[in-house]
C-alpha angles and dihedrals in degrees: 000000000000093000093047090048093049091054095041091244104123092128095042093052091048092049092049094047089048091053092053094041090051089052092051093045095047097047118060088185093056092045090048093051093047092050098039112109094209093061110088122239090241092056091048091050091047091052093049091045092051091049102042116010093097092049104043136048126263091249091056091047090050090051091052090046089054089053089050092050090053094043091244103119090113092065094055092107090055091047089051092052090050091048090052090052091050092047092050091050090048091051093040092238126148122195113209135185111213115194122192136169093239138019110288114229115245095246091055091047089056092048092047091050091051092050093047091047089054093044096050098030089226138105105266124220106188129198112197123212133178123222114166090194091079088066095209140344128048143284113207116192134184125168091271105027142047121195106191114188095153124133091230089065092044091051091049090051091049090049091053091049092050092050 
């Protein structure tokens, strides 16, 4: 992250890591070869180089080689998730999933985004979902928090109190 930040390449590094992680995730053969102890480090590096050296920077390749040297190529997807979290904190961005029972009109989406930006003091990137099981209201989720103001939850709480 420090190297990518120094060179102003936070997005580029993430994109390149994502490309390699997607390749590892989508191919059981590639993952198996990279994690197999009988396959030499040189062969593993050659495979990665053949697949990605024309598409990603030298710094990204060196990072992946380091993972290979330490037998950690299998955790690249987890490293990528952690990198994304660090990058979002660095850029003061918060990704939210906002679930509602019906489609939210655009003007209310804009108002909601402004309110959430003020509440969290971060730039908000919302993803909207529809779930008619919540009856009405909203469920707002980030990685760390859930704000549940849905009627389904309120009805369940009332039911517990009555019982």
